[in-house]
Every structure is written in structure tokens, then in C-alpha cells.
C-alpha positions in Angstrom: -105.5 16.7 -199.3 -106.2 14.2 -196.6 -106.9 11.5 -199.2 -103.8 12.4 -201.1 -101.7 11.9 -198.0 -103.5 8.8 -196.7 -103.1 7.1 -200.1 -99.4 7.8 -200.2 -99.5 9.6 -203.6 -98.1 12.7 -202.1 -95.1 10.8 -201.0 -94.8 9.4 -204.5 -94.5 12.9 -205.9 -91.9 13.8 -203.2 -89.9 10.6 -204.0 -90.0 11.5 -207.7 -88.5 15.0 -206.8 -85.8 13.3 -204.7 -84.9 11.1 -207.7 -84.7 14.1 -210.0 -82.5 15.8 -207.4 -80.2 12.8 -207.3 -79.9 12.7 -211.0 -79.2 16.4 -211.1 -76.4 15.9 -208.6 -74.9 13.1 -210.6 -75.0 15.1 -213.8 -73.5 18.2 -212.1 -70.7 16.2 -210.6 -69.7 14.9 -214.0 -69.7 18.5 -215.4 -67.7 20.0 -212.5 -64.5 18.0 -212.5 -63.0 16.7 -209.3 -66.2 16.7 -207.2 -68.3 13.7 -206.4 -71.2 14.1 -203.9 -71.3 10.6 -202.6 -72.2 11.8 -199.1 -75.1 13.9 -200.5 -76.4 10.9 -202.4 -76.3 8.8 -199.2 -78.2 11.6 -197.5 -80.9 11.6 -200.2 -81.1 7.8 -200.0 -81.6 7.9 -196.3 -84.4 10.4 -196.7 -86.0 8.5 -199.5 -85.9 5.3 -197.4 -87.6 7.1 -194.6 -90.3 8.3 -196.9 -90.8 4.8 -198.2 -91.2 3.6 -194.6 -93.8 6.4 -194.0 -95.6 5.5 -197.2 -95.7 1.8 -196.1 -97.1 2.8 -192.7 -99.7 5.1 -194.2 -101.0 2.5 -196.7 -101.2 -0.2 -194.1 -98.3 -2.4 -195.3 -97.0 -5.2 -193.2 -94.4 -4.4 -190.5 -91.4 -5.9 -192.3 -91.9 -3.3 -195.1 -91.8 -0.5 -192.5 -88.9 -2.0 -190.6 -87.0 -2.6 -193.9 -87.4 1.1 -194.9 -86.1 2.2 -191.5 -83.2 -0.2 -191.6 -82.1 1.0 -195.1 -82.4 4.6 -193.9 -80.2 3.9 -190.9 -77.6 2.1 -193.0 -77.5 5.0 -195.5 -77.2 7.5 -192.8 -74.4 5.6 -191.1 -72.5 5.4 -194.5 -73.0 9.1 -195.0 -71.6 9.9 -191.5 -68.7 7.6 -192.1 -67.9 9.4 -195.3 -68.1 12.8 -193.8 -65.9 11.8 -190.8 -63.3 10.3 -193.2 -63.6 6.7 -192.0 -63.6 5.4 -195.6 -61.0 6.1 -198.3 -61.7 9.1 -200.4 -64.3 8.4 -203.1 -63.0 8.0 -206.7 -63.0 11.1 -208.8 -64.0 11.5 -212.4 -61.0 13.6 -213.3 -57.8 11.6 -213.5 -54.9 13.1 -211.5 -51.4 13.1 -212.9 -49.2 10.4 -211.4 -46.3 11.8 -209.4 -43.1 10.1 -210.0 -40.8 9.7 -207.0 -37.8 12.0 -207.0 -34.5 10.1 -207.1 -31.8 11.8 -205.3 -28.3 11.5 -206.6 -25.8 10.1 -204.2 -23.0 12.4 -203.4 -19.7 11.7 -205.3 -17.0 10.3 -203.1 -14.4 12.9 -202.0 -10.9 12.5 -203.1 -8.4 11.6 -200.3 -6.3 14.6 -199.2 -2.8 14.8 -200.7 -0.3 13.7 -198.0 2.7 15.6 -199.6 3.5 18.9 -197.9 
């Protein structure tokens, strides 16, 4: 088990499971109309980038590889938080919404002048 972790192959298996989970989310969102889990995909991306940084550290990669993984993870996490807090516009949906037409109000008809005869 120690060799499996030190070589980074255990993280490769976990990253494969994360990729399968992301694919499942995308396929599920296409099946269920009106939902698009962008924030969840950013969350998965953030975790995957952290695992890549850990894999780089375990296998003795150069420091830019580790720093790059951490930077990508931080950016993905920031994007996820911005989406969840509503700082971006709503993500596009797969199901098209019907276009609402503005309601035109009719102007009131002019009133007739009162008859001056008694």
C-alpha cells in the first residue's frame, strides 16, 4: 500500500473516479431538464487539481508543477464560490424557456366633453 501511494498510482485511480463522476453529472444534467451543475463541476475540478498537486509532490516533481496544481485548485474554488454566491449571471440551461412578450396596455379612450345644454 505504501508503494502504491508513493508512486502516485492510487491518486490516478481516484482521479479516474472523479472524471467518471464529472461525466455522470454532465449526462444527468442533460437528462433532467433545467439543471446544470456548473458549481459542482468547479468543485470536482478544484479537488482534482489538489490531487494532481499531491501526486506531483509525492512523485518528486518540480515545484512549479505543485504550485500550478494549487493555483488551478484555488481558481476553480473561487469560481465555484462566485457561482454559489450569485456573482456571475445564471449559467445557461439546456431547456429553452419560452420568450415572454411584453404586455401592451391599451390607452384609455378620450372622454366625451359634457353636454353644456341644460
